PDB file of the backbone (N, CA, C, O) and the ligand in Angstrom, with CONECT records:
HET     ZN  A 101       1
ATOM      1  N   MET A   1     112.669 110.495 108.186  1.00  0.00           N
ATOM      2  CA  MET A   1     111.938 109.393 108.806  1.00  0.00           C
ATOM      3  C   MET A   1     110.480 109.395 108.355  1.00  0.00           C
ATOM      4  O   MET A   1     109.860 110.449 108.217  1.00  0.00           O
ATOM      5  N   LEU A   2     109.956 108.216 108.132  1.00  0.00           N
ATOM      6  CA  LEU A   2     108.552 108.102 107.722  1.00  0.00           C
ATOM      7  C   LEU A   2     107.642 108.435 108.895  1.00  0.00           C
ATOM      8  O   LEU A   2     107.885 108.002 110.022  1.00  0.00           O
ATOM      9  N   ASN A   3     106.600 109.202 108.628  1.00  0.00           N
ATOM     10  CA  ASN A   3     105.611 109.382 109.685  1.00  0.00           C
ATOM     11  C   ASN A   3     104.600 108.234 109.630  1.00  0.00           C
ATOM     12  O   ASN A   3     104.656 107.383 108.742  1.00  0.00           O
ATOM     13  N   GLN A   4     103.687 108.228 110.583  1.00  0.00           N
ATOM     14  CA  GLN A   4     102.764 107.087 110.712  1.00  0.00           C
ATOM     15  C   GLN A   4     101.838 106.964 109.513  1.00  0.00           C
ATOM     16  O   GLN A   4     101.488 105.858 109.100  1.00  0.00           O
ATOM     17  N   ARG A   5     101.445 108.101 108.956  1.00  0.00           N
ATOM     18  CA  ARG A   5     100.549 108.070 107.806  1.00  0.00           C
ATOM     19  C   ARG A   5     101.243 107.416 106.611  1.00  0.00           C
ATOM     20  O   ARG A   5     100.671 106.549 105.950  1.00  0.00           O
ATOM     21  N   LYS A   6     102.499 107.844 106.338  1.00  0.00           N
ATOM     22  CA  LYS A   6     103.262 107.283 105.223  1.00  0.00           C
ATOM     23  C   LYS A   6     103.518 105.794 105.454  1.00  0.00           C
ATOM     24  O   LYS A   6     103.404 104.987 104.532  1.00  0.00           O
ATOM     25  N   THR A   7     103.867 105.437 106.697  1.00  0.00           N
ATOM     26  CA  THR A   7     104.135 104.032 107.013  1.00  0.00           C
ATOM     27  C   THR A   7     102.899 103.188 106.759  1.00  0.00           C
ATOM     28  O   THR A   7     102.990 102.109 106.175  1.00  0.00           O
ATOM     29  N   LEU A   8     101.746 103.673 107.195  1.00  0.00           N
ATOM     30  CA  LEU A   8     100.499 102.929 107.007  1.00  0.00           C
ATOM     31  C   LEU A   8     100.165 102.798 105.531  1.00  0.00           C
ATOM     32  O   LEU A   8      99.722 101.737 105.092  1.00  0.00           O
ATOM     33  N   GLN A   9     100.370 103.864 104.752  1.00  0.00           N
ATOM     34  CA  GLN A   9     100.115 103.797 103.316  1.00  0.00           C
ATOM     35  C   GLN A   9     101.048 102.798 102.657  1.00  0.00           C
ATOM     36  O   GLN A   9     100.647 102.065 101.752  1.00  0.00           O
ATOM     37  N   LEU A  10     102.316 102.770 103.118  1.00  0.00           N
ATOM     38  CA  LEU A  10     103.288 101.799 102.601  1.00  0.00           C
ATOM     39  C   LEU A  10     102.834 100.377 102.910  1.00  0.00           C
ATOM     40  O   LEU A  10     102.905  99.503 102.046  1.00  0.00           O
ATOM     41  N   TYR A  11     102.363 100.136 104.145  1.00  0.00           N
ATOM     42  CA  TYR A  11     101.889  98.806 104.528  1.00  0.00           C
ATOM     43  C   TYR A  11     100.725  98.369 103.644  1.00  0.00           C
ATOM     44  O   TYR A  11     100.648  97.209 103.241  1.00  0.00           O
ATOM     45  N   ILE A  12      99.824  99.299 103.344  1.00  0.00           N
ATOM     46  CA  ILE A  12      98.662  98.950 102.523  1.00  0.00           C
ATOM     47  C   ILE A  12      99.107  98.638 101.097  1.00  0.00           C
ATOM     48  O   ILE A  12      98.575  97.728 100.462  1.00  0.00           O
ATOM     49  N   LEU A  13     100.086  99.395 100.595  1.00  0.00           N
ATOM     50  CA  LEU A  13     100.622  99.093  99.266  1.00  0.00           C
ATOM     51  C   LEU A  13     101.265  97.710  99.223  1.00  0.00           C
ATOM     52  O   LEU A  13     101.070  96.961  98.265  1.00  0.00           O
ATOM     53  N   ILE A  14     102.034  97.370 100.266  1.00  0.00           N
ATOM     54  CA  ILE A  14     102.666  96.052 100.344  1.00  0.00           C
ATOM     55  C   ILE A  14     101.588  94.974 100.384  1.00  0.00           C
ATOM     56  O   ILE A  14     101.699  93.944  99.718  1.00  0.00           O
ATOM     57  N   GLU A  15     100.536  95.223 101.178  1.00  0.00           N
ATOM     58  CA  GLU A  15      99.440  94.262 101.293  1.00  0.00           C
ATOM     59  C   GLU A  15      98.763  94.037  99.935  1.00  0.00           C
ATOM     60  O   GLU A  15      98.459  92.900  99.575  1.00  0.00           O
ATOM     61  N   ILE A  16      98.530  95.112  99.188  1.00  0.00           N
ATOM     62  CA  ILE A  16      97.922  94.980  97.858  1.00  0.00           C
ATOM     63  C   ILE A  16      98.852  94.176  96.950  1.00  0.00           C
ATOM     64  O   ILE A  16      98.400  93.327  96.182  1.00  0.00           O
ATOM     65  N   GLY A  17     100.157  94.452  97.044  1.00  0.00           N
ATOM     66  CA  GLY A  17     101.124  93.701  96.249  1.00  0.00           C
ATOM     67  C   GLY A  17     101.125  92.228  96.595  1.00  0.00           C
ATOM     68  O   GLY A  17     101.222  91.381  95.707  1.00  0.00           O
ATOM     69  N   LEU A  18     101.017  91.909  97.885  1.00  0.00           N
ATOM     70  CA  LEU A  18     100.994  90.519  98.329  1.00  0.00           C
ATOM     71  C   LEU A  18      99.746  89.805  97.827  1.00  0.00           C
ATOM     72  O   LEU A  18      99.813  88.663  97.372  1.00  0.00           O
ATOM     73  N   ILE A  19      98.609  90.485  97.915  1.00  0.00           N
ATOM     74  CA  ILE A  19      97.363  89.878  97.433  1.00  0.00           C
ATOM     75  C   ILE A  19      97.440  89.670  95.927  1.00  0.00           C
ATOM     76  O   ILE A  19      97.003  88.642  95.409  1.00  0.00           O
ATOM     77  N   ALA A  20      98.009  90.667  95.218  1.00  0.00           N
ATOM     78  CA  ALA A  20      98.159  90.547  93.765  1.00  0.00           C
ATOM     79  C   ALA A  20      99.053  89.361  93.419  1.00  0.00           C
ATOM     80  O   ALA A  20      98.757  88.611  92.488  1.00  0.00           O
ATOM     81  N   SER A  21     100.141  89.188  94.159  1.00  0.00           N
ATOM     82  CA  SER A  21     101.046  88.073  93.864  1.00  0.00           C
ATOM     83  C   SER A  21     100.359  86.740  94.147  1.00  0.00           C
ATOM     84  O   SER A  21     100.614  85.753  93.456  1.00  0.00           O
ATOM     85  N   TYR A  22      99.488  86.703  95.161  1.00  0.00           N
ATOM     86  CA  TYR A  22      98.722  85.487  95.417  1.00  0.00           C
ATOM     87  C   TYR A  22      97.805  85.189  94.243  1.00  0.00           C
ATOM     88  O   TYR A  22      97.687  84.042  93.813  1.00  0.00           O
ATOM     89  N   ARG A  23      97.161  86.222  93.731  1.00  0.00           N
ATOM     90  CA  ARG A  23      96.276  86.047  92.569  1.00  0.00           C
ATOM     91  C   ARG A  23      97.058  85.536  91.366  1.00  0.00           C
ATOM     92  O   ARG A  23      96.587  84.665  90.636  1.00  0.00           O
ATOM     93  N   VAL A  24      98.267  86.086  91.163  1.00  0.00           N
ATOM     94  CA  VAL A  24      99.096  85.668  90.028  1.00  0.00           C
ATOM     95  C   VAL A  24      99.462  84.198  90.159  1.00  0.00           C
ATOM     96  O   VAL A  24      99.376  83.446  89.189  1.00  0.00           O
ATOM     97  N   VAL A  25      99.869  83.786  91.358  1.00  0.00           N
ATOM     98  CA  VAL A  25     100.234  82.385  91.584  1.00  0.00           C
ATOM     99  C   VAL A  25      99.021  81.485  91.357  1.00  0.00           C
ATOM    100  O   VAL A  25      99.122  80.425  90.740  1.00  0.00           O
ATOM    101  N   GLU A  26      97.872  81.932  91.870  1.00  0.00           N
ATOM    102  CA  GLU A  26      96.648  81.153  91.706  1.00  0.00           C
ATOM    103  C   GLU A  26      96.291  81.004  90.225  1.00  0.00           C
ATOM    104  O   GLU A  26      95.817  79.955  89.788  1.00  0.00           O
ATOM    105  N   TYR A  27      96.529  82.079  89.464  1.00  0.00           N
ATOM    106  CA  TYR A  27      96.209  82.071  88.040  1.00  0.00           C
ATOM    107  C   TYR A  27      97.236  81.236  87.278  1.00  0.00           C
ATOM    108  O   TYR A  27      96.881  80.520  86.342  1.00  0.00           O
ATOM    109  N   ALA A  28      98.493  81.323  87.667  1.00  0.00           N
ATOM    110  CA  ALA A  28      99.564  80.653  86.928  1.00  0.00           C
ATOM    111  C   ALA A  28      99.566  79.152  87.184  1.00  0.00           C
ATOM    112  O   ALA A  28      99.934  78.372  86.305  1.00  0.00           O
ATOM    113  N   TYR A  29      99.155  78.739  88.390  1.00  0.00           N
ATOM    114  CA  TYR A  29      99.179  77.315  88.719  1.00  0.00           C
ATOM    115  C   TYR A  29      97.783  76.841  89.148  1.00  0.00           C
ATOM    116  O   TYR A  29      97.578  76.515  90.317  1.00  0.00           O
ATOM    117  N   PRO A  30      96.829  76.799  88.217  1.00  0.00           N
ATOM    118  CA  PRO A  30      95.504  76.348  88.629  1.00  0.00           C
ATOM    119  C   PRO A  30      95.501  74.847  88.901  1.00  0.00           C
ATOM    120  O   PRO A  30      95.875  74.049  88.042  1.00  0.00           O
ATOM    121  N   SER A  31      95.089  74.488  90.065  1.00  0.00           N
ATOM    122  CA  SER A  31      94.907  73.096  90.505  1.00  0.00           C
ATOM    123  C   SER A  31      96.078  72.174  90.164  1.00  0.00           C
ATOM    124  O   SER A  31      95.878  70.993  89.880  1.00  0.00           O
ATOM    125  N   SER A  32      97.293  72.710  90.192  1.00  0.00           N
ATOM    126  CA  SER A  32      98.451  71.831  90.073  1.00  0.00           C
ATOM    127  C   SER A  32      98.850  71.376  91.473  1.00  0.00           C
ATOM    128  O   SER A  32      98.152  71.670  92.443  1.00  0.00           O
ATOM    129  N   GLY A  33      99.959  70.666  91.583  1.00  0.00           N
ATOM    130  CA  GLY A  33     100.336  70.113  92.879  1.00  0.00           C
ATOM    131  C   GLY A  33     101.130  71.049  93.768  1.00  0.00           C
ATOM    132  O   GLY A  33     101.838  70.585  94.661  1.00  0.00           O
ATOM    133  N   VAL A  34     101.034  72.347  93.551  1.00  0.00           N
ATOM    134  CA  VAL A  34     101.873  73.263  94.327  1.00  0.00           C
ATOM    135  C   VAL A  34     101.093  73.863  95.497  1.00  0.00           C
ATOM    136  O   VAL A  34     101.115  75.077  95.698  1.00  0.00           O
ATOM    137  N   HIS A  35     100.413  73.031  96.260  1.00  0.00           N
ATOM    138  CA  HIS A  35      99.611  73.532  97.366  1.00  0.00           C
ATOM    139  C   HIS A  35     100.444  74.241  98.411  1.00  0.00           C
ATOM    140  O   HIS A  35     100.011  75.230  99.003  1.00  0.00           O
ATOM    141  N   PHE A  36     101.653  73.723  98.635  1.00  0.00           N
ATOM    142  CA  PHE A  36     102.498  74.354  99.653  1.00  0.00           C
ATOM    143  C   PHE A  36     102.767  75.809  99.306  1.00  0.00           C
ATOM    144  O   PHE A  36     102.611  76.687 100.155  1.00  0.00           O
ATOM    145  N   TRP A  37     103.171  76.075  98.060  1.00  0.00           N
ATOM    146  CA  TRP A  37     103.481  77.447  97.671  1.00  0.00           C
ATOM    147  C   TRP A  37     102.236  78.310  97.665  1.00  0.00           C
ATOM    148  O   TRP A  37     102.280  79.483  98.034  1.00  0.00           O
ATOM    149  N   LYS A  38     101.122  77.725  97.244  1.00  0.00           N
ATOM    150  CA  LYS A  38      99.889  78.504  97.269  1.00  0.00           C
ATOM    151  C   LYS A  38      99.526  78.871  98.707  1.00  0.00           C
ATOM    152  O   LYS A  38      99.048  79.975  98.967  1.00  0.00           O
ATOM    153  N   ASP A  39      99.753  77.950  99.636  1.00  0.00           N
ATOM    154  CA  ASP A  39      99.479  78.253 101.034  1.00  0.00           C
ATOM    155  C   ASP A  39     100.361  79.385 101.538  1.00  0.00           C
ATOM    156  O   ASP A  39      99.897  80.264 102.263  1.00  0.00           O
ATOM    157  N   VAL A  40     101.644  79.363 101.150  1.00  0.00           N
ATOM    158  CA  VAL A  40     102.550  80.427 101.568  1.00  0.00           C
ATOM    159  C   VAL A  40     102.064  81.764 101.029  1.00  0.00           C
ATOM    160  O   VAL A  40     102.026  82.759 101.754  1.00  0.00           O
ATOM    161  N   PHE A  41     101.689  81.782  99.744  1.00  0.00           N
ATOM    162  CA  PHE A  41     101.235  83.029  99.141  1.00  0.00           C
ATOM    163  C   PHE A  41      99.891  83.474  99.702  1.00  0.00           C
ATOM    164  O   PHE A  41      99.505  84.633  99.556  1.00  0.00           O
ATOM    165  N   TYR A  42      99.181  82.554 100.340  1.00  0.00           N
ATOM    166  CA  TYR A  42      97.927  82.915 100.985  1.00  0.00           C
ATOM    167  C   TYR A  42      98.163  83.396 102.417  1.00  0.00           C
ATOM    168  O   TYR A  42      97.550  84.365 102.864  1.00  0.00           O
ATOM    169  N   LEU A  43      99.056  82.709 103.130  1.00  0.00           N
ATOM    170  CA  LEU A  43      99.270  83.017 104.547  1.00  0.00           C
ATOM    171  C   LEU A  43     100.058  84.301 104.762  1.00  0.00           C
ATOM    172  O   LEU A  43      99.829  85.015 105.739  1.00  0.00           O
ATOM    173  N   VAL A  44     100.992  84.601 103.850  1.00  0.00           N
ATOM    174  CA  VAL A  44     101.799  85.805 104.026  1.00  0.00           C
ATOM    175  C   VAL A  44     100.931  87.069 103.948  1.00  0.00           C
ATOM    176  O   VAL A  44     101.018  87.905 104.847  1.00  0.00           O
ATOM    177  N   PRO A  45     100.089  87.246 102.899  1.00  0.00           N
ATOM    178  CA  PRO A  45      99.218  88.432 102.919  1.00  0.00           C
ATOM    179  C   PRO A  45      98.256  88.456 104.095  1.00  0.00           C
ATOM    180  O   PRO A  45      97.946  89.521 104.629  1.00  0.00           O
ATOM    181  N   LEU A  46      97.785  87.283 104.499  1.00  0.00           N
ATOM    182  CA  LEU A  46      96.854  87.220 105.632  1.00  0.00           C
ATOM    183  C   LEU A  46      97.519  87.718 106.910  1.00  0.00           C
ATOM    184  O   LEU A  46      96.966  88.559 107.619  1.00  0.00           O
ATOM    185  N   SER A  47      98.716  87.192 107.202  1.00  0.00           N
ATOM    186  CA  SER A  47      99.371  87.612 108.440  1.00  0.00           C
ATOM    187  C   SER A  47      99.847  89.052 108.342  1.00  0.00           C
ATOM    188  O   SER A  47      99.830  89.778 109.337  1.00  0.00           O
ATOM    189  N   PHE A  48     100.274  89.478 107.146  1.00  0.00           N
ATOM    190  CA  PHE A  48     100.687  90.872 107.012  1.00  0.00           C
ATOM    191  C   PHE A  48      99.497  91.811 107.177  1.00  0.00           C
ATOM    192  O   PHE A  48      99.629  92.901 107.734  1.00  0.00           O
ATOM    193  N   GLY A  49      98.336  91.384 106.691  1.00  0.00           N
ATOM    194  CA  GLY A  49      97.123  92.179 106.863  1.00  0.00           C
ATOM    195  C   GLY A  49      96.766  92.347 108.332  1.00  0.00           C
ATOM    196  O   GLY A  49      96.390  93.434 108.770  1.00  0.00           O
ATOM    197  N   ILE A  50      96.889  91.252 109.094  1.00  0.00           N
ATOM    198  CA  ILE A  50      96.619  91.327 110.538  1.00  0.00           C
ATOM    199  C   ILE A  50      97.612  92.279 111.200  1.00  0.00           C
ATOM    200  O   ILE A  50      97.242  93.080 112.059  1.00  0.00           O
ATOM    201  N   PHE A  51      98.883  92.180 110.787  1.00  0.00           N
ATOM    202  CA  PHE A  51      99.908  93.070 111.329  1.00  0.00           C
ATOM    203  C   PHE A  51      99.586  94.531 111.014  1.00  0.00           C
ATOM    204  O   PHE A  51      99.734  95.398 111.875  1.00  0.00           O
ATOM    205  N   ALA A  52      99.146  94.805 109.785  1.00  0.00           N
ATOM    206  CA  ALA A  52      98.841  96.188 109.392  1.00  0.00           C
ATOM    207  C   ALA A  52      97.675  96.742 110.205  1.00  0.00           C
ATOM    208  O   ALA A  52      97.688  97.908 110.600  1.00  0.00           O
ATOM    209  N   VAL A  53      96.658  95.899 110.455  1.00  0.00           N
ATOM    210  CA  VAL A  53      95.528  96.333 111.276  1.00  0.00           C
ATOM    211  C   VAL A  53      95.996  96.605 112.705  1.00  0.00           C
ATOM    212  O   VAL A  53      95.605  97.598 113.319  1.00  0.00           O
ATOM    213  N   TYR A  54      96.843  95.703 113.226  1.00  0.00           N
ATOM    214  CA  TYR A  54      97.381  95.869 114.574  1.00  0.00           C
ATOM    215  C   TYR A  54      98.182  97.166 114.675  1.00  0.00           C
ATOM    216  O   TYR A  54      98.066  97.906 115.652  1.00  0.00           O
ATOM    217  N   TYR A  55      99.001  97.432 113.646  1.00  0.00           N
ATOM    218  CA  TYR A  55      99.800  98.650 113.635  1.00  0.00           C
ATOM    219  C   TYR A  55      98.896  99.885 113.667  1.00  0.00           C
ATOM    220  O   TYR A  55      99.115 100.807 114.454  1.00  0.00           O
ATOM    221  N   SER A  56      97.866  99.890 112.791  1.00  0.00           N
ATOM    222  CA  SER A  56      97.003 101.077 112.728  1.00  0.00           C
ATOM    223  C   SER A  56      96.164 101.211 114.002  1.00  0.00           C
ATOM    224  O   SER A  56      95.830 102.326 114.403  1.00  0.00           O
ATOM    225  N   TYR A  57      95.821 100.087 114.642  1.00  0.00           N
ATOM    226  CA  TYR A  57      95.073 100.145 115.895  1.00  0.00           C
ATOM    227  C   TYR A  57      95.888 100.820 116.992  1.00  0.00           C
ATOM    228  O   TYR A  57      95.337 101.462 117.886  1.00  0.00           O
ATOM    229  N   ASN A  58      97.212 100.663 116.911  1.00  0.00           N
ATOM    230  CA  ASN A  58      98.086 101.202 117.948  1.00  0.00           C
ATOM    231  C   ASN A  58      98.585 102.615 117.672  1.00  0.00           C
ATOM    232  O   ASN A  58      99.389 103.145 118.440  1.00  0.00           O
ATOM    233  N   ILE A  59      98.116 103.236 116.579  1.00  0.00           N
ATOM    234  CA  ILE A  59      98.447 104.643 116.360  1.00  0.00           C
ATOM    235  C   ILE A  59      97.525 105.461 117.249  1.00  0.00           C
ATOM    236  O   ILE A  59      96.358 105.678 116.922  1.00  0.00           O
ATOM    237  N   ARG A  60      98.060 105.910 118.372  1.00  0.00           N
ATOM    238  CA  ARG A  60      97.261 106.652 119.344  1.00  0.00           C
ATOM    239  C   ARG A  60      97.941 107.958 119.683  1.00  0.00           C
ATOM    240  O   ARG A  60      99.140 108.139 119.468  1.00  0.00           O
ATOM    241  N   CYS A  61      97.145 108.862 120.217  1.00  0.00           N
ATOM    242  CA  CYS A  61      97.684 110.113 120.746  1.00  0.00           C
ATOM    243  C   CYS A  61      98.560 109.790 121.951  1.00  0.00           C
ATOM    244  O   CYS A  61      98.202 108.958 122.784  1.00  0.00           O
ATOM    245  N   LYS A  62      99.730 110.465 122.039  1.00  0.00           N
ATOM    246  CA  LYS A  62     100.659 110.162 123.125  1.00  0.00           C
ATOM    247  C   LYS A  62     100.327 110.933 124.402  1.00  0.00           C
ATOM    248  O   LYS A  62     100.862 110.628 125.468  1.00  0.00           O
ATOM    249  N   LYS A  63      99.457 111.918 124.297  1.00  0.00           N
ATOM    250  CA  LYS A  63      99.068 112.673 125.476  1.00  0.00           C
ATOM    251  C   LYS A  63      98.254 111.767 126.397  1.00  0.00           C
ATOM    252  O   LYS A  63      97.302 111.119 125.962  1.00  0.00           O
ATOM    253  N   GLN A  64      98.643 111.728 127.687  1.00  0.00           N
ATOM    254  CA  GLN A  64      98.100 110.705 128.571  1.00  0.00           C
ATOM    255  C   GLN A  64      96.587 110.786 128.762  1.00  0.00           C
ATOM    256  O   GLN A  64      95.909 109.759 128.729  1.00  0.00           O
ATOM    257  N   ASN A  65      96.058 111.967 128.956  1.00  0.00           N
ATOM    258  CA  ASN A  65      94.619 112.054 129.199  1.00  0.00           C
ATOM    259  C   ASN A  65      93.798 112.105 127.919  1.00  0.00           C
ATOM    260  O   ASN A  65      92.581 112.283 127.981  1.00  0.00           O
ATOM    261  N   CYS A  66      94.434 111.952 126.759  1.00  0.00           N
ATOM    262  CA  CYS A  66      93.690 111.909 125.489  1.00  0.00           C
ATOM    263  C   CYS A  66      93.691 110.477 124.954  1.00  0.00           C
ATOM    264  O   CYS A  66      92.643 109.833 124.908  1.00  0.00           O
ATOM    265  N   ASN A  67      94.866 109.975 124.550  1.00  0.00           N
ATOM    266  CA  ASN A  67      95.049 108.584 124.123  1.00  0.00           C
ATOM    267  C   ASN A  67      94.082 108.176 123.009  1.00  0.00           C
ATOM    268  O   ASN A  67      93.709 107.007 122.909  1.00  0.00           O
ATOM    269  N   ALA A  68      93.678 109.131 122.178  1.00  0.00           N
ATOM    270  CA  ALA A  68      92.688 108.834 121.140  1.00  0.00           C
ATOM    271  C   ALA A  68      93.302 108.003 120.023  1.00  0.00           C
ATOM    272  O   ALA A  68      94.403 108.301 119.559  1.00  0.00           O
ATOM    273  N   LYS A  69      92.602 106.972 119.593  1.00  0.00           N
ATOM    274  CA  LYS A  69      93.049 106.185 118.442  1.00  0.00           C
ATOM    275  C   LYS A  69      92.860 107.036 117.184  1.00  0.00           C
ATOM    276  O   LYS A  69      91.798 107.622 116.975  1.00  0.00           O
ATOM    277  N   GLN A  70      93.902 107.098 116.350  1.00  0.00           N
ATOM    278  CA  GLN A  70      93.877 108.009 115.214  1.00  0.00           C
ATOM    279  C   GLN A  70      93.305 107.377 113.946  1.00  0.00           C
ATOM    280  O   GLN A  70      92.872 108.099 113.048  1.00  0.00           O
ATOM    281  N   VAL A  71      93.293 106.071 113.856  1.00  0.00           N
ATOM    282  CA  VAL A  71      92.758 105.410 112.658  1.00  0.00           C
ATOM    283  C   VAL A  71      91.359 104.873 112.932  1.00  0.00           C
ATOM    284  O   VAL A  71      90.425 105.160 112.183  1.00  0.00           O
ATOM    285  N   PHE A  72      91.211 104.093 114.005  1.00  0.00           N
ATOM    286  CA  PHE A  72      89.903 103.547 114.370  1.00  0.00           C
ATOM    287  C   PHE A  72      89.228 104.528 115.336  1.00  0.00           C
ATOM    288  O   PHE A  72      89.288 104.372 116.556  1.00  0.00           O
ATOM    289  N   ARG A  73      88.590 105.533 114.753  1.00  0.00           N
ATOM    290  CA  ARG A  73      88.048 106.600 115.600  1.00  0.00           C
ATOM    291  C   ARG A  73      86.703 106.241 116.192  1.00  0.00           C
ATOM    292  O   ARG A  73      86.253 106.888 117.137  1.00  0.00           O
ATOM    293  N   GLY A  74      86.057 105.230 115.660  1.00  0.00           N
ATOM    294  CA  GLY A  74      84.777 104.790 116.192  1.00  0.00           C
ATOM    295  C   GLY A  74      84.586 103.328 115.858  1.00  0.00           C
ATOM    296  O   GLY A  74      85.544 102.641 115.502  1.00  0.00           O
ATOM    297  N   TRP A  75      83.381 102.852 115.965  1.00  0.00           N
ATOM    298  CA  TRP A  75      83.146 101.426 115.747  1.00  0.00           C
ATOM    299  C   TRP A  75      82.686 101.112 114.335  1.00  0.00           C
ATOM    300  O   TRP A  75      82.623  99.942 113.957  1.00  0.00           O
ATOM    301  N   SER A  76      82.366 102.122 113.553  1.00  0.00           N
ATOM    302  CA  SER A  76      81.881 101.870 112.204  1.00  0.00           C
ATOM    303  C   SER A  76      83.021 102.000 111.198  1.00  0.00           C
ATOM    304  O   SER A  76      84.031 102.646 111.477  1.00  0.00           O
ATOM    305  N   ILE A  77      82.857 101.388 110.035  1.00  0.00           N
ATOM    306  CA  ILE A  77      83.866 101.463 108.974  1.00  0.00           C
ATOM    307  C   ILE A  77      84.022 102.905 108.498  1.00  0.00           C
ATOM    308  O   ILE A  77      85.079 103.280 107.991  1.00  0.00           O
ATOM    309  N   PHE A  78      82.973 103.717 108.661  1.00  0.00           N
ATOM    310  CA  PHE A  78      83.027 105.118 108.221  1.00  0.00           C
ATOM    311  C   PHE A  78      83.829 105.980 109.192  1.00  0.00           C
ATOM    312  O   PHE A  78      84.134 107.134 108.892  1.00  0.00           O
ATOM    313  N   ASP A  79      84.166 105.431 110.339  1.00  0.00           N
ATOM    314  CA  ASP A  79      84.978 106.168 111.305  1.00  0.00           C
ATOM    315  C   ASP A  79      86.464 105.963 111.086  1.00  0.00           C
ATOM    316  O   ASP A  79      87.280 106.536 111.809  1.00  0.00           O
ATOM    317  N   LEU A  80      86.834 105.148 110.089  1.00  0.00           N
ATOM    318  CA  LEU A  80      88.246 104.971 109.768  1.00  0.00           C
ATOM    319  C   LEU A  80      88.783 106.251 109.129  1.00  0.00           C
ATOM    320  O   LEU A  80      88.097 106.891 108.332  1.00  0.00           O
ATOM    321  N   ALA A  81      90.017 106.616 109.486  1.00  0.00           N
ATOM    322  CA  ALA A  81      90.605 107.814 108.897  1.00  0.00           C
ATOM    323  C   ALA A  81      92.117 107.664 108.856  1.00  0.00           C
ATOM    324  O   ALA A  81      92.694 106.903 109.633  1.00  0.00           O
ATOM    325  N   TRP A  82      92.759 108.395 107.943  1.00  0.00           N
ATOM    326  CA  TRP A  82      94.215 108.424 107.931  1.00  0.00           C
ATOM    327  C   TRP A  82      94.705 109.185 109.149  1.00  0.00           C
ATOM    328  O   TRP A  82      94.106 110.191 109.530  1.00  0.00           O
ATOM    329  N   PRO A  83      95.782 108.723 109.766  1.00  0.00           N
ATOM    330  CA  PRO A  83      96.346 109.515 110.864  1.00  0.00           C
ATOM    331  C   PRO A  83      96.977 110.795 110.326  1.00  0.00           C
ATOM    332  O   PRO A  83      97.665 110.766 109.306  1.00  0.00           O
ATOM    333  N   ASN A  84      96.750 111.897 110.992  1.00  0.00           N
ATOM    334  CA  ASN A  84      97.384 113.153 110.608  1.00  0.00           C
ATOM    335  C   ASN A  84      98.609 113.385 111.480  1.00  0.00           C
ATOM    336  O   ASN A  84      98.892 112.607 112.391  1.00  0.00           O
ATOM    337  N   SER A  85      99.334 114.465 111.191  1.00  0.00           N
ATOM    338  CA  SER A  85     100.520 114.745 111.994  1.00  0.00           C
ATOM    339  C   SER A  85     100.131 115.259 113.376  1.00  0.00           C
ATOM    340  O   SER A  85     100.938 115.225 114.305  1.00  0.00           O
ATOM    341  N   LYS A  86      98.883 115.737 113.512  1.00  0.00           N
ATOM    342  CA  LYS A  86      98.408 116.182 114.817  1.00  0.00           C
ATOM    343  C   LYS A  86      97.192 115.358 115.227  1.00  0.00           C
ATOM    344  O   LYS A  86      96.438 114.900 114.369  1.00  0.00           O
ATOM    345  N   CYS A  87      96.997 115.166 116.524  1.00  0.00           N
ATOM    346  CA  CYS A  87      95.850 114.436 117.041  1.00  0.00           C
ATOM    347  C   CYS A  87      94.561 115.123 116.612  1.00  0.00           C
ATOM    348  O   CYS A  87      94.435 116.340 116.744  1.00  0.00           O
ATOM    349  N   TYR A  88      93.606 114.355 116.099  1.00  0.00           N
ATOM    350  CA  TYR A  88      92.370 114.960 115.619  1.00  0.00           C
ATOM    351  C   TYR A  88      91.510 115.475 116.767  1.00  0.00           C
ATOM    352  O   TYR A  88      90.629 116.308 116.549  1.00  0.00           O
ATOM    353  N   ARG A  89      91.754 114.987 118.001  1.00  0.00           N
ATOM    354  CA  ARG A  89      90.923 115.381 119.135  1.00  0.00           C
ATOM    355  C   ARG A  89      91.513 116.556 119.907  1.00  0.00           C
ATOM    356  O   ARG A  89      90.819 117.530 120.198  1.00  0.00           O
ATOM    357  N   CYS A  90      92.827 116.456 120.243  1.00  0.00           N
ATOM    358  CA  CYS A  90      93.390 117.503 121.102  1.00  0.00           C
ATOM    359  C   CYS A  90      94.465 118.331 120.403  1.00  0.00           C
ATOM    360  O   CYS A  90      94.917 119.327 120.967  1.00  0.00           O
ATOM    361  N   GLY A  91      94.891 117.955 119.195  1.00  0.00           N
ATOM    362  CA  GLY A  91      95.862 118.758 118.468  1.00  0.00           C
ATOM    363  C   GLY A  91      97.305 118.504 118.848  1.00  0.00           C
ATOM    364  O   GLY A  91      98.192 119.227 118.393  1.00  0.00           O
ATOM    365  N   GLU A  92      97.572 117.487 119.678  1.00  0.00           N
ATOM    366  CA  GLU A  92      98.931 117.141 120.069  1.00  0.00           C
ATOM    367  C   GLU A  92      99.731 116.668 118.851  1.00  0.00           C
ATOM    368  O   GLU A  92      99.214 115.917 118.023  1.00  0.00           O
ATOM    369  N   ASP A  93     100.993 117.106 118.739  1.00  0.00           N
ATOM    370  CA  ASP A  93     101.845 116.687 117.634  1.00  0.00           C
ATOM    371  C   ASP A  93     102.207 115.209 117.802  1.00  0.00           C
ATOM    372  O   ASP A  93     102.773 114.817 118.822  1.00  0.00           O
ATOM    373  N   LEU A  94     101.877 114.394 116.800  1.00  0.00           N
ATOM    374  CA  LEU A  94     102.075 112.945 116.934  1.00  0.00           C
ATOM    375  C   LEU A  94     103.450 112.482 116.449  1.00  0.00           C
ATOM    376  O   LEU A  94     103.827 111.332 116.676  1.00  0.00           O
ATOM    377  N   ASN A  95     104.182 113.341 115.801  1.00  0.00           N
ATOM    378  CA  ASN A  95     105.445 112.902 115.197  1.00  0.00           C
ATOM    379  C   ASN A  95     106.671 113.264 116.023  1.00  0.00           C
ATOM    380  O   ASN A  95     107.797 113.053 115.571  1.00  0.00           O
ATOM    381  N   LYS A  96     106.480 113.798 117.211  1.00  0.00           N
ATOM    382  CA  LYS A  96     107.656 114.180 117.987  1.00  0.00           C
ATOM    383  C   LYS A  96     108.177 113.021 118.819  1.00  0.00           C
ATOM    384  O   LYS A  96     109.167 113.171 119.535  1.00  0.00           O
TER     385      LYS A  96
HETATM  386 ZN    ZN A 101      95.104 113.710 121.567  1.00  0.00          ZN2+
END
């Protein structure tokens, strides 16, 4: 089974692939009449990106009095971190 770190890395890879495919479509069909398809290729990475952020926001410690968020550890971009197999604050095993 994938742990949360692997799952999140997979989501980011998918997101990069989606953005790349949008770029390819944009490059292949410059200003032609395919607005519908361009919109689809734009909206899918956008909504998947929101989903990936939502997923990482919900990676929390399961211990009730800790409940520390493992990815968004603070309010700054520098507080972002990969989730580990153990809680960074209390050491609780997150994969059980
Ligand atoms: Zn914890």
